[in-house]
N, C-alpha and C positions, 0 to 999 in steps of 0.2 A: 504494500500500500504506500502510495507516494505521500510526501509531506502535505501536499494540497488536499489529498483525500482525507488525511488524518485531521487536518485543520477544519475541513468541511464537516466531518463527522462530529468533532467536538463542538462546533458552532451549532449544528442541528440538535445535538443532545442537550446543550444548555438552553436552547430555545424551547424544546419540548418540556424540559424540567421547569422552566419558568412558567410555561403555560399551565402545567399541572398545579404549581404552587398558587398561581393566581386563581385558578378554578376552585381550589380548596378554600382559599381565603374568601372568595366571593360567596361560595356556598355557606361557609360559616357565618359570614356577615348577614346573609338573608335569613338564616335561622336565628341569629341573635337579635335582629332588628325588632321583631314583634315583642320579645321579652323587654327590651329597653323601652319601647313605646308604652308597654303596659305599666312599667314603673313610672315613667314620666318622660315627656319630650325633652325635659331639661337634661336628662342623661344622654340622650342622643346628641344634643347640642354640645354638652361637655366633652364627649368623646371626640367630636369633630374638631373642636377648638384645641384640645390637648394634642390631637394628632397633628394639627397644623403647626403647633409650636415645636413639637418633637421632630417634625419633618425637616426643620431647618438644620438641626444637628445631624440627622441621619443622612440627608442629602449631601452635606459637606463631607461626611465620612465616606459615602459611596463614591463620590468624585475623587476623593483622595486615594482610595484603595483600588478602584477599577478604572482601567484606561478607557474601556468602552463607554463609561458614564461621562468621562471628560470630553468625549467626542460628541456628546449630545448637548443640547441647550440646557442651561441651568434650570430654566422653568420646567423642562420635561422631567429632569431628575427629581426636582422638588415635588412635582405633581404625583409622580409614581410613589415617592416616599409618603406623601400625605394620604393617598388612597390606601396604600398597603397598611399604614399604621392605623387608619380608621377601621379597616377590616379587622386587623389583629386586636386592637383594643376592644372592639365590640365583642369579639369572641371571648376575650378574657373576662369581660363583664358578665356575659351570659352563661359561659361554660359551668361555673360553680352552681348556678341556679338550676340548670338542666341536670347536673350531676346529682344534686341533693333530691330533686324531684323524682329522678329515675330510681332512687333507692326504694321508693314505695313499690315499684314494679319488680325490680331485680332482687330485692331482699324482703319479700312480703312478711308482715308481722302476723304470726299464727298462734293459736291457742289450742290446747287439746280438749277433746271430749272423751273421757276415759270411762269405761265400764269396769267397776271393781266388784269383786264378789269373794265371799268366803264359803260359798256353798249353801249358806242359810239366808244371807242378805245380799241384795244387789244395790250398789250405789253407782249412779251415773254422775260423774263429776264434770261439769261444764266449765272450763276455764273462761274467765271473763276479763274484760278491760272496761274501765269506767267510762272511757270515751272511745268511740269507734264509728264504723260506717253503718248506715241505715240497714243495709242488707244483712249484716252480721246480727244485729239485734232482732230483726224480723225472723231470721232463722232460729235464734234461740227461743223466741216466744212461741214459734211453731212447735219446736221440740218439747217445750214445757207443756203446751196444750196436749200434745200427743202423749206425754208421760202421764198427765192427769187422767186421760182416758184409759190408761192401763193400770190405774190404781196407785201411782206413785204419790208420795208426799214431797212437796217442794221446799227445799232449804234455800234461803236467801242470805247473801252477805249484807251486812249493814250494821255498823256499831250503833247500839241503842242509846239514846240520850238518857241521862239520869239527873244528877244534881247540877245546879249552875256552876259550882266549883269545878266539877269534873268536866263539864262542857267547855269551860274556859281553858282548863289544862289541855284538853284535846285540841282546841282551836290553836292555842299558842304553840303547842309542841308539834303538831302534825299538819297544820294548815297555815302557818305563818301569821296567826292572829286573825284569820278570816274564816268564813264558812267553807268547809271542804266541798260541799255540793256546788257552791257558787264558783269556786276555783275550777271545778270540772266543767261547769257550764261556760266559763270564760275561755278555757282552753279549747273546748269543742267549737266554740264560735270562731276562734282564731284559726283553727285547723280545717274548718269546713267539714266538721264531723258532728256527731250528736252525742248527748249524754244518755247513759243507759236507762235512767229512770224515765226518760221521755217515752220509752217503748214498753216498759214494764207496766205502765198504766193500762195497757190493753188487757191485762189480766185482772183488773180491779173488780169486775163484775163477779168473777169466780171467787176472788178473795172474800168478797162480802157474803156470797152464798155458801161458801165452804171454807171458813177460816181455819178449820183444823187441818186442811191440806196445804196451807201456806204458812211456813214458819220462818221467822227471822232468827236464824240459827247462829247468832253472833253474841259476843259479850257486850257489856255496856261501857260507856265512857268511865264510869266509876270503877268497874273491874280493871280496865286498862290502867287507870291512874294508880290503883292500889298495887298492881303488879310492877309498874314502873318504880314506885317508891320502895317496894320490897327489894327490887334488884339494886337500886341505889344503895340501900343499907347493907345488903348481903354480898354484893359482888363488886369488889374494888375496881376490877378491870372495866366493868360496865360503867361505873361512876366516873372513872377517868376518861373513857371514850366519850361519854355524854357531855362532860365538861368541855372537852376539845371541840365537839360538834357545836355546842352552844356558842363558844367563842368564835368559831368560823362563821356561824349564822349571823352573829352580831356584826362582824366585819363586813358581811355581804348583805346587810339589811336593806339596801336600796334595790336589790334585784326584783323583789315583789312589786315595788312601785314602778320599776322600769317595765315589767310585763304588763301591768295595768295601763301604763301610758301607751305602750305599743298597741294594746288591744283597742284603746280609744282612738289612736291614729288610724289603725286599719279599718275600724268600723266607720270612720268618716271618709275613707278613701273611695276610689272608683270601684265598680264591680271587678274590673280587670286586675286592679291592685290587690283586692281581697282574694281573688282566685290565686294570684301569684304567691301571696303570703301563705295561703292555705296549702299550696303544693309544697312549699319549703317546710312548713310545720309538719305535714304528714311524712315527708322524707326524713326530717330530723327525728320524729317519733319512731319511725321504723328502724332507724339506725341505732338510736340510743337504747330503746326497749328490746331490740333484737340481740344486743350484746349480753354476755353473761353479767349479771348485776354484781356490783361490788358489795361485799358484806357491809352491813350497816348495824351499829349497836342497837338501834331501835327494832331490828328484826326479832330480837328476843321478845318484844312485846307485840309487834304488829303481826309477825308470822308465828313464832313458836308458841306463845301463850294462847293465841286464838286457835291454832291447830289443836292444841290439847283440849280446849273446850269443845271444839267441833267433833273430835274423835270420841270424846266421852258421850256427847249427845247421840252420835250414831250408834254407839254400843248399847246405850240405854233405851233407844227408841224401839217400841214394839213393832213398828212397821218393817216389812221385809223388802220394801222398794222405796228408795230415797233418791231424789234428783237434786243435785247441789249446783248452785250458781255461785262460784267463788273465784277470786283472783287466781290466775293460773299458777302463780308461784307457791300457792298453798298445797298443791297436789303432792309433790315429793315428800314433804314433811308429814302430811296427813296419812299417806300410805305407810310410811315408816312407823308411825304411832299405832295404826291399826294392826300392822304385822307384828309389832312388839307384844300386843295383847293376844293376837290370834294369828299364827304363821300361815293359816289357810288363806288369808286375804291375798289376792293377786289381781293384776290388771288382765282382764279378758280381751278387751278390744280398745283401740285408740283411733279416733278420727280427728284430723286436724282441720281447723277452720280459720280462714283469713279474717282479720278484724279491721284492717284499714285498707280502703280502696280509694282510687281517684273517683270523685263524683262524676256522673255522666249526665249531661244536659241533652235530652233528646227532644227534638222539635220536629213535628210533622204537620201535614196539611190535611184538613178534613174535606 
């Protein structure tokens, strides 16, 4: 191959590579543009202005390093740098948003529905999340109605209110001084999801007609406060860990206000902005809740103590068919406690259900 052929091949290769690069950048920009517009047009304007400023430096460097650029007009080099940087900066703005939103689809958040049995009793444990997608809660309500038709008694999670003092302790310790249900409602609104109690109201008629079949199988706020105080006095490690946790919470006391402010801002935003924040929130939930949870000192009260109470209730209940709706994290501990009293307890079947999905807006014509 002659030198001219080699030079010609190199030139054609660089030309093709440049065309591919411009195609990728342009495609990325077209995908990024709707996201930036949904945030606000000011983001688009900011990207264009920033690219225009950076293009001055980039164009100078390009002309300094590449002889071919020096053979072109300065304005041509600057224009290419400006357009390329506009494309690149737009992709950099939108890519993290797309990435977080895609977690909802790529790493779906799921909970188990497990059938437990010791040969005498059958317990269906439906793992729950306090906020989730409409379809998940409709499916749970359908399964509960089906279980009722088969003679099951239904156990519901829900710490029962008791004394004002215990209620204040519960709010301060577990809800940042606010009402826990209100917190779930706010988070559901932010994420474009729904609070579970919004759908359990569909069972209200049967609860009134057959109260014996619907049991709030949880402890009270006074019970939890008493267990908390017992652990503080009896377990030095628990007391030390809780002191450290309280100190960290005090240092980060503005986070709750920040979330409330964010919710206020989002609620006053455009529908497109609300959808965008909802997608980010659902992706963040799917990532954080999908990871193995870090041990927390309060698990001794929130999980272990309540698991013991639930296991005792199951063992003492004369019914041989029990359907439980409880947080999914309670299942391993509950099963271990049941097996400790009766090794015959085992998981017969497990079905996994997705809790968080992207809402679908379907529009048709009549």
